[in-house]
C-alpha positions, 0 to 999 in steps of 0.5 A, a space after each residue: 499499500 502506497 501513501 496515495 491509498 491512505 486517501 480518497 482517490 485522486 486527493 494526494 495527487 492533487 496535493 502534489 499538483 497544488 503544493 509542488 511537493 511529493 506526499 511521502 507519508 500519510 497518518 489518517 486522522 480524525 478531522 475538523 469536529 463532525 464536519 471534515 476528516 483529516 490526515 497528517 501529511 509528510 512532504 517533500 520538495 524537489 529542493 530537498 526541503 521537507 515539512 509535516 503538515 495537517 490537511 482537512 478534507 470533505 471530499 464529499 461536501 458534507 461539512 459546514 460551508 459551501 464551495 465559496 466558503 472553502 475558497 475564502 478559508 484558503 484566502 484567509 490563511 494565505 493572506 494571514 501567513 503571508 501579506 498580512 502576517 504583519 497583523 500578528 494573528 497567528 495561524 499555520 503556514 498555508 501550503 496548498 488547497 484543492 477545492 474540488 475536494 475541499 482540501 486544505 494543507 498547512 504547516 504543523 503547529 505546536 501545541 495542544 487544543 483542549 482547553 478544558 483540561 487546564 487545571 491551573 486557573 492562572 494558565 487558563 486566565 492568561 491563556 484566554 486573554 491571549 485568545 481574546 487578544 488574538 481576536 481583538 488583532 484580527 478584527 483591527 485588520 483594515 480590510 477597506 485598505 487590504 481586502 483579501 484576494 478570494 474573500 469576495 467583496 467587502 459588504 456591510 454586515 446587514 447584506 451578509 445577514 439577508 443573504 444568510 436568511 435567504 439561503 437558509 429559507 431556500 435550504 428550508 423546503 421540500 419534505 424536509 421543511 422545517 417549522 422550527 427554522 421556519 419560525 426561527 428566520 421570521 424573527 430574525 428578520 423582523 429583527 435585523 440590528 440597526 447601526 452596525 460597524 464597518 466589516 471585519 474579518 470574522 473568523 466565523 467559528 472562533 473558541 475553545 477547541 479551534 486554537 492551539 496553545 503552548 503554555 499560557 500563549 495561543 499558537 494558531 487560530 484554527 478551523 477557518 471554514 466560517 470565515 467572512 466579512 462582518 460584525 465583530 460581535 459575531 465572533 463573540 456570539 460563536 465564542 458563546 456557541 461553542 462553549 456548548 460543547 467546551 469549556 472556557 473562562 466566563 464569558 464577562 471576563 473574556 469580553 473585558 479582556 477582548 476590549 482591553 486588547 483593543 477589540 471592539 466594544 461589546 454590544 449584548 443585544 447584537 451579540 444575541 442576534 449573531 448567536 441566534 442566527 448561527 444557531 439557527 444556521 447549525 440546527 438544520 435537520 440532519 438529511 442523512 437518510 436521505 439517499 441523495 444527501 452525502 454521507 457525513 464523516 461521523 454520523 454519530 458525532 453529527 447527529 449529536 451536535 444537530 440535536 444539541 443545536 436544535 434544543 438550544 435553538 428552540 429555547 433561545 427563539 423562545 427568550 428572544 420572542 418573550 415566549 415563556 416554554 412550559 415543562 414537556 411531558 416525558 412518558 416513561 417506558 420499560 426497555 425495548 425487546 431488543 435492549 440486551 443486543 444494543 447492550 452486547 453490541 456497545 460492550 463490543 465496541 468499548 471492550 474489544 474494538 476500540 482498545 485494538 484500533 491503532 488507526 485514530 480515525 477508525 477509533 473515532 468512527 467506532 465511538 460514533 457507531 456506539 452513539 448511534 447505537 445508544 440512540 437506536 435503543 432509546 428510539 426503540 424505548 421511548 418514541 412511541 410514548 413521546 409520539 403520543 404525547 406530542 400528538 395530544 398536544 398538537 391536537 390540543 392546539 389545533 382544535 382537531 384529531 388526527 389518525 396517527 403521530 405523522 398525520 398530526 405532525 404534518 398538520 402542524 408544520 402545515 399550519 405554520 407554513 400557512 401562518 394559521 397557527 400563532 407564533 407562541 403556540 408554534 414555538 411552544 410545540 416545537 421546544 416540546 419536540 426538541 426537547 423529546 428528540 434530545 431525550 432520545 439522543 441523551 445517553 449518546 450525548 454523555 456529558 453534552 446532553 444538558 448543555 446550555 448558553 453561558 451567561 453572558 453578563 
């Protein structure tokens, strides 16, 4: 087997053509979160230079963003590691990109990425301060004087918002039309912030897990796949959103460090707006049962993230709209008829399969499969009772009876689409649905099952 055989067909050759270097070794790795796959590469140039590199790739285009977003990511890394290096934003050196396979190759940078593993409070505080200073440095770049080739035109943040809302509406259609997304977009469109500042470079996914560090210093900002021109509050909103999954310092402390480093004055109403917009973007229902949808790099983790985003979105939308949410009925049920089979499969993965996997990428996928098995077990046990409770709630709200749950859910979707149901009861029903969906995924989520937004002030 050659190094080329460890990557999707044609990818290694494309990297060689783009970089001018030969790929002499490949070590598959878990990629960027749930959205991309990855590999460590050893490169050798004709003049004898060698380097180790990390490559994220998404050959099925199943991850976040689109082709234009990939081009923006490559462009900003090329600029920040080249002509804009004087800005002091630390990134991995850009080597090459392969747009048609969404592959990005950058130099290896020393450092750890698990901020939550730091136990020394002083180190956490100083490192967080340095990270916020990095965001401030990014936001200080004058993009009018230094537009980045490949990032597209420098546009006001409102233009970005309206385009993103239109894109999300266009993507919310057909059999998968989603009432929660529809209701959230309605609120977002009616409440676009006024008087936003001149656009800056927005990292788009800033926060713990997306930077490397050594000691109390950031060595590189990572994962620029959502980079765009926009409002600096968007990055602070994403920091708040990423804290759903990874710990950081208290947000008021982080915001104070950002302002002290020369960042923009923190505007909490604008920040809340961006947080809801991003949450809506991430909460689109997974389409992996659709035969036309590309397979995700890690289905188990994709479903976990999607479920959390949807539950949190339903709560955040209710808060933004000033709607008090009632408690959700959660019927219990005995273990299902296949419960023991699920348990045996989970034991096999945990005790036999994962410990014997030397391939890190395979181990990540095996753990993702375990999450799916836990979800399937909960569906067998709880879903019939959950559907019965939701059918009753829909019938009470719409004043009609339905043959089964599916008919009731279809009628609810139709009422939301036609605006024949008031916004408050519609959001309440959406929230109940997402709370139950999250309960089905709770065992698979582990410690993430009860995650919620951190306090902003």
